[in-house]
C-alpha positions as CSV (number, residue, x, y, z in Angstrom):
1,M,-0.1,-0.1,0.0
2,S,1.5,3.6,-1.1
3,P,2.0,5.9,1.7
4,K,0.3,8.6,-0.5
5,A,-3.2,6.5,-0.8
6,A,-3.1,5.7,3.2
7,A,-2.7,9.3,3.9
8,T,-5.3,10.5,1.5
9,A,-7.6,7.8,2.9
10,E,-6.8,8.8,6.5
11,T,-7.4,12.2,5.8
12,L,-10.8,11.6,4.4
13,A,-11.8,9.6,7.3
14,A,-10.7,12.6,9.5
15,A,-12.5,15.1,7.8
16,T,-15.7,12.5,7.6
17,R,-15.3,12.4,11.7
18,N,-16.1,16.3,11.6
19,G,-19.2,16.1,9.2
20,D,-17.6,16.8,6.0
21,R,-20.3,15.4,3.7
22,R,-18.1,15.3,0.4
23,A,-15.0,13.9,2.5
24,A,-17.4,10.8,3.1
25,S,-18.3,10.8,-0.7
26,K,-15.0,10.3,-1.8
27,L,-14.0,7.8,0.8
28,I,-17.0,5.8,0.1
29,S,-15.7,6.1,-4.0
30,Q,-12.4,5.0,-2.8
31,L,-14.0,1.9,-1.3
32,E,-15.4,1.3,-4.5
33,S,-12.4,1.9,-6.5
34,A,-11.2,-0.6,-9.2
35,E,-7.8,0.1,-8.0
36,P,-7.1,-2.6,-5.2
37,E,-4.6,-0.1,-3.3
38,T,-7.0,2.6,-3.3
39,A,-9.6,0.5,-2.1
40,R,-7.6,-1.2,0.6
41,A,-6.1,2.1,1.9
42,A,-9.5,3.5,2.4
43,S,-10.7,0.1,3.9
44,R,-8.1,0.3,6.6
45,A,-8.9,3.9,6.9
46,V,-12.8,3.2,7.9
47,A,-12.0,0.4,10.1
48,A,-11.6,2.4,13.3
49,L,-14.8,4.5,12.5
50,P,-17.8,3.4,14.9
51,L,-21.2,1.7,13.0
52,P,-24.2,3.4,13.4
53,P,-26.4,3.1,16.1
54,H,-29.0,1.3,14.4
55,T,-28.7,-0.5,10.8
56,V,-32.2,-1.3,9.1
57,G,-31.7,-3.8,6.1
58,L,-34.9,-3.8,3.8
59,T,-35.3,-6.7,1.4
60,G,-37.8,-8.1,-0.9
61,P,-39.2,-9.0,-4.2
62,P,-38.8,-6.7,-7.2
63,G,-41.6,-4.1,-7.2
64,A,-42.0,-4.2,-3.7
65,G,-42.0,-0.4,-3.4
66,K,-38.9,-0.7,-1.3
67,S,-37.2,2.4,-2.1
68,T,-40.7,4.5,-1.7
69,L,-41.1,3.0,1.6
70,V,-37.3,4.1,2.5
71,D,-38.3,7.5,1.3
72,Y,-41.4,7.5,3.5
73,L,-39.8,6.4,6.8
74,T,-36.8,8.8,6.4
75,A,-39.4,11.7,6.3
76,I,-40.6,10.2,9.6
77,L,-37.3,9.8,11.1
78,R,-36.0,13.7,10.2
79,K,-39.7,14.9,12.1
80,R,-38.4,12.8,14.8
81,G,-34.7,14.4,15.2
82,K,-32.9,11.5,13.5
83,R,-30.1,12.0,11.2
84,V,-30.6,9.0,8.5
85,G,-28.3,7.7,5.6
86,V,-29.3,5.6,2.9
87,V,-27.2,2.5,0.9
88,A,-29.1,1.6,-2.0
89,V,-27.6,-1.4,-3.6
90,D,-28.7,-1.7,-7.2
91,P,-28.4,-4.0,-9.8
92,S,-24.8,-3.4,-12.0
93,S,-24.5,-3.3,-15.5
94,P,-23.0,-6.4,-17.1
95,F,-20.7,-4.2,-19.3
96,T,-19.7,-1.0,-17.3
97,G,-20.2,-2.6,-13.8
98,G,-22.3,0.8,-13.1
99,A,-25.5,1.0,-10.8
100,L,-28.4,0.6,-13.5
101,L,-31.4,2.1,-11.1
102,G,-30.1,5.0,-9.2
103,D,-32.2,5.3,-5.8
104,R,-30.8,8.8,-5.4
105,I,-33.0,9.8,-8.2
106,R,-36.3,8.2,-6.4
107,M,-35.3,10.0,-3.2
108,S,-35.3,13.7,-4.5
109,S,-37.5,15.0,-2.1
110,H,-34.3,14.7,0.7
111,R,-31.6,16.4,-1.8
112,S,-31.2,19.8,0.0
113,D,-31.7,18.0,3.7
114,T,-28.1,17.9,5.1
115,G,-29.5,15.5,7.7
116,V,-29.8,12.7,5.0
117,F,-27.1,11.0,3.2
118,V,-28.1,8.3,-0.1
119,R,-25.7,6.8,-1.8
120,S,-26.3,4.3,-4.8
121,M,-24.2,1.6,-4.8
122,S,-23.6,-1.1,-7.6
123,N,-23.5,-4.5,-6.5
124,R,-20.9,-5.4,-9.1
125,G,-22.3,-9.4,-9.0
126,A,-21.8,-9.5,-5.6
127,T,-24.0,-12.8,-3.9
128,G,-26.9,-11.7,-1.8
129,G,-27.6,-8.6,-3.5
130,L,-24.9,-6.6,-1.5
131,A,-22.0,-4.4,-2.7
132,A,-18.6,-5.4,-1.9
133,A,-18.1,-2.0,-0.1
134,A,-21.2,-1.7,1.7
135,S,-19.8,-2.9,5.3
136,D,-17.0,-0.3,4.8
137,T,-19.7,2.3,3.8
138,L,-21.7,1.5,7.2
139,R,-18.5,2.9,8.9
140,V,-18.2,6.4,7.1
141,L,-21.9,7.0,7.9
142,G,-21.8,5.7,11.4
143,G,-18.4,7.9,11.8
144,A,-20.2,11.0,9.8
145,G,-23.2,11.0,12.7
146,F,-25.9,9.2,11.1
147,D,-28.1,8.1,13.4
148,V,-30.2,5.5,11.5
149,V,-28.9,3.9,8.3
150,F,-31.4,2.1,5.7
151,V,-29.6,-0.9,3.5
152,E,-31.6,-1.5,0.7
153,T,-30.8,-4.7,-1.6
154,V,-31.6,-5.8,-4.8
155,G,-34.3,-7.9,-4.1
156,A,-33.4,-11.2,-5.8
157,G,-34.8,-13.8,-3.5
158,Q,-33.3,-15.9,-1.5
159,A,-29.8,-14.9,-2.0
160,E,-31.0,-11.4,-0.1
161,T,-30.5,-13.3,3.5
162,Q,-26.8,-12.1,3.3
163,V,-28.3,-8.7,4.4
164,V,-28.4,-10.2,7.6
165,A,-24.7,-10.0,7.9
166,L,-24.8,-5.9,7.9
167,A,-28.0,-5.1,9.7
168,D,-29.2,-4.8,13.2
169,T,-32.9,-4.8,12.3
170,V,-34.1,-6.8,9.0
171,C,-37.3,-5.7,7.4
172,V,-38.6,-7.9,5.1
173,V,-41.3,-6.3,2.2
174,Q,-43.7,-8.2,1.0
175,V,-46.8,-7.1,-1.5
176,P,-50.0,-8.8,-2.2
177,G,-50.7,-10.2,-5.3
178,L,-47.2,-11.5,-6.1
179,G,-48.3,-15.3,-6.6
180,D,-47.1,-17.9,-4.0
181,D,-45.5,-15.5,-1.3
182,I,-45.7,-18.2,1.6
183,Q,-43.5,-20.5,-0.6
184,L,-41.1,-17.5,-1.5
185,M,-40.6,-17.0,2.3
186,K,-40.1,-20.9,3.4
187,M,-37.1,-20.6,0.9
188,G,-35.0,-18.5,3.6
189,I,-36.9,-15.0,3.7
190,L,-39.0,-16.1,6.6
191,E,-36.0,-17.3,8.5
192,I,-34.1,-13.6,8.1
193,A,-37.1,-11.1,9.3
194,D,-37.2,-9.3,12.5
195,L,-40.3,-7.2,11.1
196,F,-42.3,-8.0,8.5
197,V,-43.9,-5.2,6.3
198,V,-47.2,-6.0,4.2
199,N,-46.7,-2.9,1.5
200,K,-49.3,-1.4,-0.8
201,S,-51.7,-2.6,1.7
202,D,-54.5,-0.5,0.0
203,R,-54.2,-3.5,-2.6
204,P,-56.9,-6.8,-2.4
205,G,-55.5,-9.5,-0.4
206,A,-53.2,-7.3,2.0
207,R,-54.9,-8.1,5.4
208,E,-55.0,-11.9,4.0
209,L,-51.2,-11.8,3.3
210,K,-50.8,-10.5,6.8
211,L,-52.8,-13.0,8.5
212,Q,-50.3,-16.1,6.4
213,I,-47.5,-14.4,7.4
214,E,-48.6,-14.4,11.3
215,Q,-49.6,-18.0,11.0
216,A,-46.3,-19.0,9.3
217,L,-44.7,-17.3,12.0
218,G,-46.6,-19.3,14.8
219,E,-46.0,-22.9,13.2
220,S,-41.8,-21.9,13.4
221,P,-40.3,-23.0,16.5
222,G,-39.3,-20.4,19.1
223,E,-36.3,-18.4,18.7
224,V,-34.3,-15.8,20.5
225,C,-33.8,-13.6,17.5
226,R,-32.8,-14.0,13.8
227,A,-29.5,-12.7,14.7
228,L,-28.9,-15.2,17.8
229,R,-29.7,-18.0,15.0
230,Q,-26.8,-17.3,12.8
231,L,-24.9,-16.2,16.2
232,G,-25.0,-20.1,17.2
233,R,-23.4,-21.1,14.2
234,D,-20.6,-19.0,15.2
235,F,-20.3,-18.9,18.9
236,A,-21.7,-20.7,21.7
237,T,-23.9,-18.6,23.6
238,G,-25.6,-18.7,27.2
239,Y,-28.1,-16.1,26.4
240,E,-31.3,-16.9,28.1
241,G,-32.9,-13.6,28.2
242,P,-36.4,-12.8,26.3
243,K,-37.3,-13.5,23.1
244,W,-38.1,-11.6,20.0
245,M,-41.4,-12.3,18.1
246,P,-41.1,-10.8,14.6
247,E,-43.8,-8.4,13.9
248,V,-46.2,-8.1,10.7
249,H,-47.1,-4.6,9.9
250,L,-49.6,-3.3,7.1
251,L,-48.2,-0.1,5.1
252,S,-48.7,2.2,2.3
253,G,-45.4,3.9,1.5
254,L,-47.5,5.9,-1.5
255,D,-50.2,6.7,1.0
256,Q,-48.0,7.3,3.7
257,K,-49.9,5.2,6.1
258,G,-48.9,3.2,9.0
259,G,-44.9,4.3,8.7
260,D,-45.1,5.6,12.2
261,E,-45.9,2.2,13.9
262,L,-43.1,0.6,11.6
263,V,-40.5,3.0,13.0
264,D,-41.6,2.4,16.6
265,G,-41.3,-1.4,15.6
266,M,-37.7,-0.8,14.5
267,L,-37.0,1.0,17.9
268,R,-38.5,-1.8,19.5
269,H,-36.3,-4.1,18.1
270,R,-33.0,-2.0,18.9
271,A,-34.1,-1.7,22.3
272,F,-34.4,-5.7,22.4
273,L,-30.5,-6.2,20.9
274,N,-29.5,-3.4,23.6
275,Q,-29.7,-5.6,26.5
276,P,-25.9,-5.9,27.4
277,K,-25.6,-10.1,27.4
278,L,-26.9,-9.8,24.0
279,A,-25.1,-6.8,22.8
280,A,-22.0,-8.1,23.7
281,E,-22.4,-11.4,21.8
282,L,-24.1,-9.8,18.9
283,T,-20.8,-7.7,18.9
284,R,-18.5,-10.6,19.0
285,N,-20.6,-12.0,15.8
286,R,-20.4,-8.9,13.7
287,L,-16.7,-8.5,14.3
288,A,-16.2,-12.1,13.2
289,R,-18.0,-11.7,10.4
290,E,-16.0,-8.6,9.4
291,I,-12.9,-10.0,9.9
292,L,-13.7,-12.8,7.6
293,W,-15.3,-10.4,5.1
294,R,-12.2,-8.6,4.9
295,A,-9.8,-11.5,4.6
296,T,-11.9,-13.0,1.9
297,R,-11.9,-9.9,0.2
298,R,-8.1,-9.5,0.4
299,A,-7.5,-13.3,-0.5
300,G,-9.9,-12.8,-3.8
301,D,-7.8,-10.0,-4.9
302,A,-4.3,-11.3,-4.2
303,W,-5.7,-14.1,-6.2
304,E,-6.7,-12.5,-9.1
305,A,-3.8,-9.8,-9.3
306,S,-1.2,-13.4,-9.0
307,L,-3.0,-15.2,-11.7
308,A,-3.7,-12.6,-14.5
309,P,-0.2,-10.8,-15.1
310,G,1.6,-13.9,-15.8
311,G,-0.8,-15.8,-17.9
312,S,-1.7,-18.6,-15.1
313,L,-5.1,-18.0,-15.7
314,R,-4.9,-18.2,-19.6
315,K,-2.9,-21.2,-19.5
316,L,-5.5,-23.2,-17.0
317,V,-8.2,-22.4,-19.0
318,G,-6.4,-23.7,-21.9
319,D,-5.7,-26.8,-20.7
320,C,-9.4,-27.4,-19.3
321,A,-10.5,-26.1,-22.7
322,D,-8.7,-29.0,-24.4
323,G,-9.1,-31.8,-22.3
324,K,-5.9,-31.7,-20.3
325,M,-6.7,-31.0,-17.1
326,D,-10.2,-31.1,-15.2
327,L,-11.9,-28.5,-13.3
328,E,-11.1,-29.3,-9.6
329,S,-7.4,-30.3,-11.1
330,A,-7.4,-26.5,-12.0
331,V,-8.5,-25.3,-8.9
332,E,-5.9,-27.3,-6.9
333,K,-3.3,-25.7,-8.8
334,V,-4.8,-22.4,-8.2
335,L,-4.9,-22.8,-4.3
336,K,-1.6,-24.2,-4.1
337,A,0.3,-21.3,-6.0
338,K,2.1,-18.7,-3.2
339,V,0.1,-15.7,-2.6
340,K,0.4,-12.6,-0.6
341,P,-2.8,-10.8,0.5
């Protein structure tokens, strides 16, 4: 890592702590940089920044009205005196890697509000609908003093469960009339929600969908909370406190009805997570995820850099194409190569 890149990133991080929005934007751009050295310097600089007090993930199928919902909830939180950040992860162009949708356009009503920061990011093919730089971006917004940060994902279905890794509170947005809604939830969505939102509640079938979700939740075994289900796979936990039952809310983002009740539900869940023993366990879980995520990202960059320049990948591909080597043997050669992350 060059001293110049590191110094630039550190300067931007310091300015971000002091509330400089332009510095925050530049720092996020560096995190998204295609230059590994620039992105790594930025990632190292933001590692010391705090996470936002409350990160809320919104996921659900395309057409569920997530962007309109975020716009509505942002207005409510601003009235309550909260500073709000929004990270909208959009599908990427297969040719340029750029974001195709651009939620900043859809949230133009908050453009002049210095208490709102909206950033559209390309997922660049990342699994789970999340941009590779999204985790670090949360620290940028936390360092800039935003109280609540929304992470809105692409909405591609089951892979959206990766939003759990970033959010304190996960809202799964559903709308009536999209077909077999419960079957969709059984494929993983049901398990990640802290709050369910039946959006576009003015449509026929909204209350029936709410009832279906509540019945599905009643059939599932009692759990402490979604976060601890994941925690149990990473660390042993002795938590024996109160349990969280996911709430189901009817809401219309377009008609602006039901938003205050949903915000109250989000705050109740945040208060639940603030229990001392539970909070300590979740902090450990989050740190474990971030360490693994950073190590995986750096290792991936290193493998790619080591294979491309010398033509090693081209030779492996040629051998596989000519039938001289199978795919598993090619992978073994890659893994045995000496790489410095």
